[in-house]
Each structure stands twice: as C-alpha cells, then as structure tokens.
PyMOL Python script that loads the backbone (N, CA, C, O; Angstrom):
from pymol import cmd

cmd.read_pdbstr("""\
ATOM      1  N   MET A   1     -44.942  29.578  10.589  1.00  0.00           N
ATOM      2  CA  MET A   1     -44.903  28.933   9.503  1.00  0.00           C
ATOM      3  C   MET A   1     -44.729  27.744   9.384  1.00  0.00           C
ATOM      4  O   MET A   1     -43.754  27.363  10.031  1.00  0.00           O
ATOM      5  N   THR A   2     -45.523  26.549   8.545  1.00  0.00           N
ATOM      6  CA  THR A   2     -45.533  25.423   8.426  1.00  0.00           C
ATOM      7  C   THR A   2     -45.998  25.393   6.692  1.00  0.00           C
ATOM      8  O   THR A   2     -46.591  26.075   5.857  1.00  0.00           O
ATOM      9  N   ASP A   3     -44.870  23.384   6.924  1.00  0.00           N
ATOM     10  CA  ASP A   3     -44.910  23.443   4.927  1.00  0.00           C
ATOM     11  C   ASP A   3     -45.735  23.701   4.644  1.00  0.00           C
ATOM     12  O   ASP A   3     -45.753  23.060   3.593  1.00  0.00           O
ATOM     13  N   ASP A   4     -47.057  24.417   4.682  1.00  0.00           N
ATOM     14  CA  ASP A   4     -48.478  24.257   3.856  1.00  0.00           C
ATOM     15  C   ASP A   4     -48.844  25.610   4.085  1.00  0.00           C
ATOM     16  O   ASP A   4     -50.055  25.821   4.011  1.00  0.00           O
ATOM     17  N   SER A   5     -47.818  26.981   4.452  1.00  0.00           N
ATOM     18  CA  SER A   5     -47.541  28.419   4.804  1.00  0.00           C
ATOM     19  C   SER A   5     -47.810  28.112   3.193  1.00  0.00           C
ATOM     20  O   SER A   5     -47.332  27.165   2.568  1.00  0.00           O
ATOM     21  N   LYS A   6     -48.680  29.130   2.683  1.00  0.00           N
ATOM     22  CA  LYS A   6     -48.467  29.890   1.209  1.00  0.00           C
ATOM     23  C   LYS A   6     -47.658  31.420   2.244  1.00  0.00           C
ATOM     24  O   LYS A   6     -47.912  31.730   3.408  1.00  0.00           O
ATOM     25  N   LEU A   7     -46.359  32.312   0.955  1.00  0.00           N
ATOM     26  CA  LEU A   7     -46.220  33.852   0.855  1.00  0.00           C
ATOM     27  C   LEU A   7     -46.938  34.247   0.946  1.00  0.00           C
ATOM     28  O   LEU A   7     -46.545  35.334   1.367  1.00  0.00           O
ATOM     29  N   GLU A   8     -48.416  34.333   0.870  1.00  0.00           N
ATOM     30  CA  GLU A   8     -48.969  35.666   1.437  1.00  0.00           C
ATOM     31  C   GLU A   8     -50.129  35.320   2.157  1.00  0.00           C
ATOM     32  O   GLU A   8     -51.171  35.975   2.184  1.00  0.00           O
ATOM     33  N   ASP A   9     -49.914  34.322   2.703  1.00  0.00           N
ATOM     34  CA  ASP A   9     -50.626  33.984   4.103  1.00  0.00           C
ATOM     35  C   ASP A   9     -49.996  34.627   5.230  1.00  0.00           C
ATOM     36  O   ASP A   9     -50.434  35.287   6.173  1.00  0.00           O
ATOM     37  N   LEU A  10     -48.483  34.132   4.758  1.00  0.00           N
ATOM     38  CA  LEU A  10     -47.198  34.916   5.868  1.00  0.00           C
ATOM     39  C   LEU A  10     -47.682  36.535   5.934  1.00  0.00           C
ATOM     40  O   LEU A  10     -47.365  37.328   6.821  1.00  0.00           O
ATOM     41  N   GLY A  11     -48.297  36.738   5.085  1.00  0.00           N
ATOM     42  CA  GLY A  11     -48.455  38.342   5.263  1.00  0.00           C
ATOM     43  C   GLY A  11     -47.229  38.996   4.344  1.00  0.00           C
ATOM     44  O   GLY A  11     -46.535  39.940   4.719  1.00  0.00           O
ATOM     45  N   ALA A  12     -47.085  38.243   2.942  1.00  0.00           N
ATOM     46  CA  ALA A  12     -45.547  38.665   3.007  1.00  0.00           C
ATOM     47  C   ALA A  12     -46.426  39.717   1.165  1.00  0.00           C
ATOM     48  O   ALA A  12     -47.052  39.423   0.147  1.00  0.00           O
ATOM     49  N   ALA A  13     -45.775  41.071   1.930  1.00  0.00           N
ATOM     50  CA  ALA A  13     -46.377  41.981   0.083  1.00  0.00           C
ATOM     51  C   ALA A  13     -45.687  41.808  -1.197  1.00  0.00           C
ATOM     52  O   ALA A  13     -44.456  41.818  -1.201  1.00  0.00           O
ATOM     53  N   SER A  14     -46.173  41.691  -2.003  1.00  0.00           N
ATOM     54  CA  SER A  14     -45.447  41.748  -3.932  1.00  0.00           C
ATOM     55  C   SER A  14     -43.032  41.529  -3.348  1.00  0.00           C
ATOM     56  O   SER A  14     -42.214  40.610  -3.334  1.00  0.00           O
ATOM     57  N   ILE A  15     -43.034  43.438  -2.934  1.00  0.00           N
ATOM     58  CA  ILE A  15     -41.615  43.016  -2.436  1.00  0.00           C
ATOM     59  C   ILE A  15     -41.278  42.109  -1.816  1.00  0.00           C
ATOM     60  O   ILE A  15     -40.318  41.356  -1.982  1.00  0.00           O
ATOM     61  N   ASP A  16     -41.767  42.121  -1.336  1.00  0.00           N
ATOM     62  CA  ASP A  16     -40.555  40.888  -0.475  1.00  0.00           C
ATOM     63  C   ASP A  16     -40.661  39.502  -1.124  1.00  0.00           C
ATOM     64  O   ASP A  16     -39.567  38.943  -1.057  1.00  0.00           O
ATOM     65  N   VAL A  17     -42.012  38.414  -2.002  1.00  0.00           N
ATOM     66  CA  VAL A  17     -42.249  37.895  -2.381  1.00  0.00           C
ATOM     67  C   VAL A  17     -40.806  37.769  -3.692  1.00  0.00           C
ATOM     68  O   VAL A  17     -40.390  36.676  -4.076  1.00  0.00           O
ATOM     69  N   ILE A  18     -40.039  39.609  -4.377  1.00  0.00           N
ATOM     70  CA  ILE A  18     -39.713  39.451  -5.033  1.00  0.00           C
ATOM     71  C   ILE A  18     -38.101  39.426  -4.406  1.00  0.00           C
ATOM     72  O   ILE A  18     -37.158  38.853  -4.952  1.00  0.00           O
ATOM     73  N   GLU A  19     -38.042  40.230  -3.064  1.00  0.00           N
ATOM     74  CA  GLU A  19     -37.049  40.015  -2.354  1.00  0.00           C
ATOM     75  C   GLU A  19     -36.891  38.469  -2.474  1.00  0.00           C
ATOM     76  O   GLU A  19     -36.822  38.035  -3.624  1.00  0.00           O
ATOM     77  N   ILE A  20     -36.848  37.911  -1.829  1.00  0.00           N
ATOM     78  CA  ILE A  20     -37.382  36.249  -1.241  1.00  0.00           C
ATOM     79  C   ILE A  20     -36.984  35.674  -2.467  1.00  0.00           C
ATOM     80  O   ILE A  20     -36.020  34.941  -2.244  1.00  0.00           O
ATOM     81  N   ILE A  21     -37.429  35.676  -4.189  1.00  0.00           N
ATOM     82  CA  ILE A  21     -36.283  35.209  -5.049  1.00  0.00           C
ATOM     83  C   ILE A  21     -35.798  35.711  -5.658  1.00  0.00           C
ATOM     84  O   ILE A  21     -35.266  35.240  -6.663  1.00  0.00           O
ATOM     85  N   PHE A  22     -35.767  37.016  -5.278  1.00  0.00           N
ATOM     86  CA  PHE A  22     -34.068  36.945  -5.105  1.00  0.00           C
ATOM     87  C   PHE A  22     -32.561  36.290  -4.658  1.00  0.00           C
ATOM     88  O   PHE A  22     -31.416  36.454  -5.077  1.00  0.00           O
ATOM     89  N   GLU A  23     -33.077  35.587  -3.747  1.00  0.00           N
ATOM     90  CA  GLU A  23     -32.127  35.976  -2.795  1.00  0.00           C
ATOM     91  C   GLU A  23     -32.197  34.300  -2.830  1.00  0.00           C
ATOM     92  O   GLU A  23     -31.104  33.740  -2.741  1.00  0.00           O
ATOM     93  N   LEU A  24     -32.884  33.809  -2.901  1.00  0.00           N
ATOM     94  CA  LEU A  24     -33.072  32.247  -3.680  1.00  0.00           C
ATOM     95  C   LEU A  24     -32.320  31.703  -5.352  1.00  0.00           C
ATOM     96  O   LEU A  24     -31.608  30.795  -5.780  1.00  0.00           O
ATOM     97  N   GLU A  25     -33.004  32.881  -5.842  1.00  0.00           N
ATOM     98  CA  GLU A  25     -32.242  33.471  -6.831  1.00  0.00           C
ATOM     99  C   GLU A  25     -30.482  32.944  -7.259  1.00  0.00           C
ATOM    100  O   GLU A  25     -29.962  32.350  -8.204  1.00  0.00           O
ATOM    101  N   GLU A  26     -29.943  33.637  -5.801  1.00  0.00           N
ATOM    102  CA  GLU A  26     -29.033  33.737  -6.133  1.00  0.00           C
ATOM    103  C   GLU A  26     -27.776  32.870  -5.175  1.00  0.00           C
ATOM    104  O   GLU A  26     -26.551  32.759  -5.209  1.00  0.00           O
ATOM    105  N   LYS A  27     -28.889  32.371  -4.355  1.00  0.00           N
ATOM    106  CA  LYS A  27     -27.862  31.454  -2.793  1.00  0.00           C
ATOM    107  C   LYS A  27     -28.559  29.773  -3.437  1.00  0.00           C
ATOM    108  O   LYS A  27     -28.598  28.728  -2.788  1.00  0.00           O
ATOM    109  N   PHE A  28     -28.942  29.943  -4.581  1.00  0.00           N
ATOM    110  CA  PHE A  28     -29.048  28.149  -5.812  1.00  0.00           C
ATOM    111  C   PHE A  28     -28.551  28.861  -7.173  1.00  0.00           C
ATOM    112  O   PHE A  28     -28.178  27.982  -7.950  1.00  0.00           O
ATOM    113  N   ASN A  29     -28.430  30.027  -7.673  1.00  0.00           N
ATOM    114  CA  ASN A  29     -28.028  30.292  -8.599  1.00  0.00           C
ATOM    115  C   ASN A  29     -29.006  29.306  -9.734  1.00  0.00           C
ATOM    116  O   ASN A  29     -28.373  28.400 -10.277  1.00  0.00           O
ATOM    117  N   VAL A  30     -30.765  29.462 -10.179  1.00  0.00           N
ATOM    118  CA  VAL A  30     -31.752  29.537 -10.403  1.00  0.00           C
ATOM    119  C   VAL A  30     -32.137  29.768 -11.445  1.00  0.00           C
ATOM    120  O   VAL A  30     -31.117  29.886 -12.124  1.00  0.00           O
ATOM    121  N   ASP A  31     -33.001  29.925 -12.077  1.00  0.00           N
ATOM    122  CA  ASP A  31     -34.390  30.639 -12.490  1.00  0.00           C
ATOM    123  C   ASP A  31     -35.574  31.025 -11.847  1.00  0.00           C
ATOM    124  O   ASP A  31     -36.368  31.596 -12.594  1.00  0.00           O
ATOM    125  N   ILE A  32     -35.954  30.874 -10.603  1.00  0.00           N
ATOM    126  CA  ILE A  32     -37.663  31.377 -10.781  1.00  0.00           C
ATOM    127  C   ILE A  32     -38.533  31.370 -11.367  1.00  0.00           C
ATOM    128  O   ILE A  32     -39.542  30.706 -11.129  1.00  0.00           O
ATOM    129  N   SER A  33     -38.367  32.088 -12.255  1.00  0.00           N
ATOM    130  CA  SER A  33     -39.534  32.139 -13.436  1.00  0.00           C
ATOM    131  C   SER A  33     -39.448  30.923 -13.669  1.00  0.00           C
ATOM    132  O   SER A  33     -40.481  30.652 -14.282  1.00  0.00           O
ATOM    133  N   LYS A  34     -38.458  29.434 -13.484  1.00  0.00           N
ATOM    134  CA  LYS A  34     -38.827  28.129 -14.366  1.00  0.00           C
ATOM    135  C   LYS A  34     -40.299  28.108 -13.784  1.00  0.00           C
ATOM    136  O   LYS A  34     -41.252  27.924 -14.541  1.00  0.00           O
ATOM    137  N   LEU A  35     -40.470  28.306 -12.385  1.00  0.00           N
ATOM    138  CA  LEU A  35     -41.301  27.798 -10.944  1.00  0.00           C
ATOM    139  C   LEU A  35     -42.577  27.588 -12.284  1.00  0.00           C
ATOM    140  O   LEU A  35     -42.928  26.501 -12.744  1.00  0.00           O
ATOM    141  N   ALA A  36     -43.078  28.900 -12.686  1.00  0.00           N
ATOM    142  CA  ALA A  36     -44.545  28.891 -13.368  1.00  0.00           C
ATOM    143  C   ALA A  36     -43.886  28.591 -14.659  1.00  0.00           C
ATOM    144  O   ALA A  36     -43.805  29.723 -15.136  1.00  0.00           O
ATOM    145  N   GLY A  37     -43.467  27.949 -15.355  1.00  0.00           N
ATOM    146  CA  GLY A  37     -42.230  27.542 -16.708  1.00  0.00           C
ATOM    147  C   GLY A  37     -42.822  28.639 -17.797  1.00  0.00           C
ATOM    148  O   GLY A  37     -43.672  28.572 -18.685  1.00  0.00           O
ATOM    149  N   LYS A  38     -41.814  29.853 -17.210  1.00  0.00           N
ATOM    150  CA  LYS A  38     -42.197  30.799 -18.013  1.00  0.00           C
ATOM    151  C   LYS A  38     -40.433  31.540 -18.351  1.00  0.00           C
ATOM    152  O   LYS A  38     -39.426  31.388 -17.659  1.00  0.00           O
ATOM    153  N   ASP A  39     -40.515  31.963 -19.041  1.00  0.00           N
ATOM    154  CA  ASP A  39     -39.215  32.955 -19.343  1.00  0.00           C
ATOM    155  C   ASP A  39     -38.224  34.105 -18.503  1.00  0.00           C
ATOM    156  O   ASP A  39     -38.181  35.319 -18.703  1.00  0.00           O
ATOM    157  N   SER A  40     -37.835  33.699 -18.000  1.00  0.00           N
ATOM    158  CA  SER A  40     -37.807  35.466 -17.699  1.00  0.00           C
ATOM    159  C   SER A  40     -37.638  36.511 -19.002  1.00  0.00           C
ATOM    160  O   SER A  40     -36.536  36.550 -19.549  1.00  0.00           O
ATOM    161  N   SER A  41     -38.248  36.985 -19.279  1.00  0.00           N
ATOM    162  CA  SER A  41     -37.771  38.211 -20.673  1.00  0.00           C
ATOM    163  C   SER A  41     -39.133  39.871 -19.974  1.00  0.00           C
ATOM    164  O   SER A  41     -39.422  40.895 -20.592  1.00  0.00           O
ATOM    165  N   GLY A  42     -39.666  39.370 -18.385  1.00  0.00           N
ATOM    166  CA  GLY A  42     -40.298  40.992 -17.911  1.00  0.00           C
ATOM    167  C   GLY A  42     -41.538  40.950 -19.000  1.00  0.00           C
ATOM    168  O   GLY A  42     -41.881  40.298 -19.987  1.00  0.00           O
ATOM    169  N   GLY A  43     -42.107  42.346 -17.987  1.00  0.00           N
ATOM    170  CA  GLY A  43     -43.087  41.832 -18.364  1.00  0.00           C
ATOM    171  C   GLY A  43     -44.792  40.951 -17.658  1.00  0.00           C
ATOM    172  O   GLY A  43     -45.032  40.809 -16.459  1.00  0.00           O
ATOM    173  N   LYS A  44     -45.744  40.485 -18.854  1.00  0.00           N
ATOM    174  CA  LYS A  44     -46.711  40.084 -17.692  1.00  0.00           C
ATOM    175  C   LYS A  44     -46.192  39.136 -17.281  1.00  0.00           C
ATOM    176  O   LYS A  44     -46.229  38.849 -16.085  1.00  0.00           O
ATOM    177  N   LYS A  45     -45.320  38.114 -18.566  1.00  0.00           N
ATOM    178  CA  LYS A  45     -44.990  36.717 -18.040  1.00  0.00           C
ATOM    179  C   LYS A  45     -44.111  37.279 -16.547  1.00  0.00           C
ATOM    180  O   LYS A  45     -44.478  36.371 -15.802  1.00  0.00           O
ATOM    181  N   ASP A  46     -43.368  38.017 -15.816  1.00  0.00           N
ATOM    182  CA  ASP A  46     -42.698  37.880 -14.648  1.00  0.00           C
ATOM    183  C   ASP A  46     -43.964  38.038 -13.876  1.00  0.00           C
ATOM    184  O   ASP A  46     -44.257  36.959 -13.362  1.00  0.00           O
ATOM    185  N   GLU A  47     -44.701  38.843 -13.642  1.00  0.00           N
ATOM    186  CA  GLU A  47     -44.970  39.417 -12.919  1.00  0.00           C
ATOM    187  C   GLU A  47     -46.172  37.908 -12.547  1.00  0.00           C
ATOM    188  O   GLU A  47     -46.941  38.031 -11.594  1.00  0.00           O
ATOM    189  N   ASP A  48     -46.189  36.780 -13.269  1.00  0.00           N
ATOM    190  CA  ASP A  48     -46.997  35.507 -13.482  1.00  0.00           C
ATOM    191  C   ASP A  48     -46.764  34.767 -12.799  1.00  0.00           C
ATOM    192  O   ASP A  48     -47.533  34.149 -12.063  1.00  0.00           O
ATOM    193  N   ALA A  49     -44.762  34.613 -12.989  1.00  0.00           N
ATOM    194  CA  ALA A  49     -44.602  34.064 -12.464  1.00  0.00           C
ATOM    195  C   ALA A  49     -44.271  34.591 -10.831  1.00  0.00           C
ATOM    196  O   ALA A  49     -44.485  33.845  -9.876  1.00  0.00           O
ATOM    197  N   LEU A  50     -43.786  35.820 -10.693  1.00  0.00           N
ATOM    198  CA  LEU A  50     -44.029  36.363  -8.894  1.00  0.00           C
ATOM    199  C   LEU A  50     -45.828  35.475  -8.184  1.00  0.00           C
ATOM    200  O   LEU A  50     -45.801  34.836  -7.133  1.00  0.00           O
ATOM    201  N   ASN A  51     -46.771  35.596  -8.766  1.00  0.00           N
ATOM    202  CA  ASN A  51     -48.257  35.512  -8.806  1.00  0.00           C
ATOM    203  C   ASN A  51     -47.994  33.961  -7.982  1.00  0.00           C
ATOM    204  O   ASN A  51     -47.792  33.819  -6.776  1.00  0.00           O
ATOM    205  N   GLN A  52     -48.051  33.105  -8.816  1.00  0.00           N
ATOM    206  CA  GLN A  52     -48.012  31.851  -8.926  1.00  0.00           C
ATOM    207  C   GLN A  52     -46.649  31.461  -7.484  1.00  0.00           C
ATOM    208  O   GLN A  52     -46.816  30.669  -6.556  1.00  0.00           O
ATOM    209  N   VAL A  53     -45.527  32.225  -7.726  1.00  0.00           N
ATOM    210  CA  VAL A  53     -44.744  31.812  -6.173  1.00  0.00           C
ATOM    211  C   VAL A  53     -45.881  31.817  -4.975  1.00  0.00           C
ATOM    212  O   VAL A  53     -46.445  30.934  -4.329  1.00  0.00           O
ATOM    213  N   ALA A  54     -45.934  33.320  -5.008  1.00  0.00           N
ATOM    214  CA  ALA A  54     -46.512  33.787  -3.488  1.00  0.00           C
ATOM    215  C   ALA A  54     -48.116  32.843  -3.504  1.00  0.00           C
ATOM    216  O   ALA A  54     -48.924  33.080  -2.606  1.00  0.00           O
ATOM    217  N   LEU A  55     -48.454  31.778  -4.607  1.00  0.00           N
ATOM    218  CA  LEU A  55     -49.372  31.440  -4.073  1.00  0.00           C
ATOM    219  C   LEU A  55     -48.711  29.378  -3.746  1.00  0.00           C
ATOM    220  O   LEU A  55     -49.283  28.287  -3.759  1.00  0.00           O
ATOM    221  N   MET A  56     -47.639  29.732  -3.563  1.00  0.00           N
ATOM    222  CA  MET A  56     -47.012  27.549  -3.743  1.00  0.00           C
ATOM    223  C   MET A  56     -47.088  27.935  -1.919  1.00  0.00           C
ATOM    224  O   MET A  56     -47.177  28.865  -1.118  1.00  0.00           O
ATOM    225  N   THR A  57     -47.015  26.981  -1.994  1.00  0.00           N
ATOM    226  CA  THR A  57     -46.742  26.299  -0.501  1.00  0.00           C
ATOM    227  C   THR A  57     -45.560  27.096  -0.105  1.00  0.00           C
ATOM    228  O   THR A  57     -45.106  27.958  -0.857  1.00  0.00           O
ATOM    229  N   ILE A  58     -45.164  26.893   0.791  1.00  0.00           N
ATOM    230  CA  ILE A  58     -43.364  26.360   1.460  1.00  0.00           C
ATOM    231  C   ILE A  58     -42.783  25.783   1.129  1.00  0.00           C
ATOM    232  O   ILE A  58     -41.786  26.207   0.545  1.00  0.00           O
ATOM    233  N   GLN A  59     -43.117  23.800   1.347  1.00  0.00           N
ATOM    234  CA  GLN A  59     -42.713  22.697   0.728  1.00  0.00           C
ATOM    235  C   GLN A  59     -42.802  22.968  -0.811  1.00  0.00           C
ATOM    236  O   GLN A  59     -41.855  23.096  -1.587  1.00  0.00           O
ATOM    237  N   ASP A  60     -44.171  23.031  -1.095  1.00  0.00           N
ATOM    238  CA  ASP A  60     -43.925  22.814  -2.892  1.00  0.00           C
ATOM    239  C   ASP A  60     -42.609  23.404  -3.103  1.00  0.00           C
ATOM    240  O   ASP A  60     -41.703  22.683  -3.521  1.00  0.00           O
ATOM    241  N   MET A  61     -42.265  25.479  -2.694  1.00  0.00           N
ATOM    242  CA  MET A  61     -41.536  26.232  -3.243  1.00  0.00           C
ATOM    243  C   MET A  61     -40.025  25.717  -2.781  1.00  0.00           C
ATOM    244  O   MET A  61     -39.107  26.368  -3.280  1.00  0.00           O
ATOM    245  N   ALA A  62     -39.762  24.958  -2.160  1.00  0.00           N
ATOM    246  CA  ALA A  62     -38.859  23.968  -1.997  1.00  0.00           C
ATOM    247  C   ALA A  62     -38.425  23.244  -2.570  1.00  0.00           C
ATOM    248  O   ALA A  62     -37.250  23.354  -2.918  1.00  0.00           O
ATOM    249  N   ARG A  63     -39.331  21.987  -2.984  1.00  0.00           N
ATOM    250  CA  ARG A  63     -39.524  21.281  -3.877  1.00  0.00           C
ATOM    251  C   ARG A  63     -38.983  22.034  -5.668  1.00  0.00           C
ATOM    252  O   ARG A  63     -38.170  21.701  -6.530  1.00  0.00           O
ATOM    253  N   ALA A  64     -39.748  22.892  -5.539  1.00  0.00           N
ATOM    254  CA  ALA A  64     -39.507  23.211  -6.931  1.00  0.00           C
ATOM    255  C   ALA A  64     -38.274  24.300  -7.749  1.00  0.00           C
ATOM    256  O   ALA A  64     -38.054  24.683  -8.899  1.00  0.00           O
ATOM    257  N   VAL A  65     -37.352  24.604  -5.647  1.00  0.00           N
ATOM    258  CA  VAL A  65     -36.234  25.155  -6.281  1.00  0.00           C
ATOM    259  C   VAL A  65     -35.216  23.683  -6.661  1.00  0.00           C
ATOM    260  O   VAL A  65     -34.580  23.443  -7.688  1.00  0.00           O
ATOM    261  N   GLN A  66     -35.411  22.631  -5.039  1.00  0.00           N
ATOM    262  CA  GLN A  66     -34.670  21.979  -5.652  1.00  0.00           C
ATOM    263  C   GLN A  66     -34.425  20.784  -6.908  1.00  0.00           C
ATOM    264  O   GLN A  66     -33.522  19.966  -7.084  1.00  0.00           O
ATOM    265  N   ALA A  67     -36.226  21.245  -8.010  1.00  0.00           N
ATOM    266  CA  ALA A  67     -35.727  21.016  -8.716  1.00  0.00           C
ATOM    267  C   ALA A  67     -34.937  21.257  -9.758  1.00  0.00           C
ATOM    268  O   ALA A  67     -34.276  20.508 -10.478  1.00  0.00           O
ATOM    269  N   LEU A  68     -35.080  22.278  -9.738  1.00  0.00           N
ATOM    270  CA  LEU A  68     -34.433  23.565 -11.125  1.00  0.00           C
ATOM    271  C   LEU A  68     -32.136  23.076  -9.796  1.00  0.00           C
ATOM    272  O   LEU A  68     -31.001  22.919 -10.246  1.00  0.00           O
ATOM    273  N   VAL A  69     -32.554  23.056  -8.619  1.00  0.00           N
ATOM    274  CA  VAL A  69     -31.000  23.327  -8.450  1.00  0.00           C
ATOM    275  C   VAL A  69     -30.491  21.600  -9.204  1.00  0.00           C
ATOM    276  O   VAL A  69     -29.406  21.433  -9.762  1.00  0.00           O
ATOM    277  N   ASN A  70     -31.599  20.447  -9.032  1.00  0.00           N
ATOM    278  CA  ASN A  70     -31.328  18.833  -9.499  1.00  0.00           C
ATOM    279  C   ASN A  70     -30.766  19.356 -11.138  1.00  0.00           C
ATOM    280  O   ASN A  70     -29.617  19.552 -11.534  1.00  0.00           O
ATOM    281  N   ALA A  71     -31.920  19.461 -11.768  1.00  0.00           N
ATOM    282  CA  ALA A  71     -32.271  19.915 -13.267  1.00  0.00           C
ATOM    283  C   ALA A  71     -30.331  20.820 -14.142  1.00  0.00           C
ATOM    284  O   ALA A  71     -29.742  20.437 -15.153  1.00  0.00           O
ATOM    285  N   LYS A  72     -30.148  21.375 -13.691  1.00  0.00           N
ATOM    286  CA  LYS A  72     -28.677  22.054 -13.370  1.00  0.00           C
ATOM    287  C   LYS A  72     -27.791  21.090 -13.280  1.00  0.00           C
ATOM    288  O   LYS A  72     -26.783  21.300 -13.954  1.00  0.00           O
ATOM    289  N   ARG A  73     -27.803  20.384 -12.854  1.00  0.00           N
ATOM    290  CA  ARG A  73     -26.388  19.252 -11.902  1.00  0.00           C
ATOM    291  C   ARG A  73     -27.023  18.983 -13.108  1.00  0.00           C
ATOM    292  O   ARG A  73     -26.835  19.947 -13.850  1.00  0.00           O
ATOM    293  N   ALA A  74     -28.115  17.570 -14.000  1.00  0.00           N
ATOM    294  CA  ALA A  74     -27.889  16.889 -14.614  1.00  0.00           C
ATOM    295  C   ALA A  74     -27.794  17.397 -16.306  1.00  0.00           C
ATOM    296  O   ALA A  74     -27.506  16.580 -17.181  1.00  0.00           O
TER     297      ALA A  74
END
""", "prot")
cmd.dss("prot")
cmd.show_as("cartoon", "prot")
cmd.util.cbc("prot")
cmd.orient("prot")
C-alpha cells in the first residue's frame, strides 16, 4: 500500500469501503459523506459518496479526513 493506492486498487469491496468509512467516522467523529460534498441523507447521495471515497487515494483520503477534523475544531 502506498499513498497513491486507491481502495478499489487494493481489492476493497463495497462492504470493505463501508467498514473503513464507519471506522474513520467513529475514530475522528466526522461525516465522511462530506468528502463527496454531500449531505448524509441516504439513497443515491450516500452511494455517490461511497463511490467517490473508493476512488480516492489513501493520501487524498487522509488529507480529506484531516480537513474535516480541522473544520470541526474551527
């Protein structure tokens, strides 16, 4: 795994991505759906957010989660 790896490139199935998202949300108390610029209201928006997260690199995801954490502190 490298900073440029994507979850989908690592063989993560949709359920794996969901579990990773839930773990990150719980660990950092953030709403990952905001990574895709969506509100967490269910349906297509959540699916779009999941797909976008799956396509992010590990480095991009780490930066995005850090930005969400920083925004909460502000």
